[in-house]
C-alpha positions, 0 to 999 in steps of 0.5 A: 461808353460806360463803366461796370464793376462785376464781382462773382461769388459763391453763396453758402447754398452753392449758387453763383452770384454775379453782382453787376454795377454801372452800365451794360453797353459795348464797353462792358458786355464782353466782361459780363459775357466772360464772367457768366459763360466762364462760371457756368462752364467751369462751376456748373452751378445749380443756380446762377443769380445775376444781381442787377440792382445797381445797373443804371443803363443797359442797351441792346448789347446788355440785353443780348448778353443776358440772353446769352447767359440764359441760353448757356445756363439752359445748356448746362442745366443751370437755373438762371435768375435775374435778381432785383433788376433796376427799373431801367433794366426791367423796362428794357426787358419788358419793351423787348418782350423778354421779361417773362423769359427771365421770370419777371413781371411783363406788365409795368408796375401799377402805381399805388394810389391813395383813396381817403 
């Protein structure tokens, strides 16, 4: 099972940012769920940003906790944003059909080709 480091901070504009690094699996999802739901209920921000730039692995439990965060945000009137999902995370969200729900491109990125 993996490890994850999560930090929560408030931006100058009032948005709450939860930075996640590492893996989202059975060993780490409870901490992320607590951070997301706790901040949403306690702070009631207009925007919550979950930065996934450095998430190296995410299983179905990780996907589930992001859906929980999204649904809790909707209940509290908060806009829920996934920032910079790693390619692995983005692929997991595309495969599960959830990319569009999170406002991400549902189609895989088309590779750049060089034409002389």
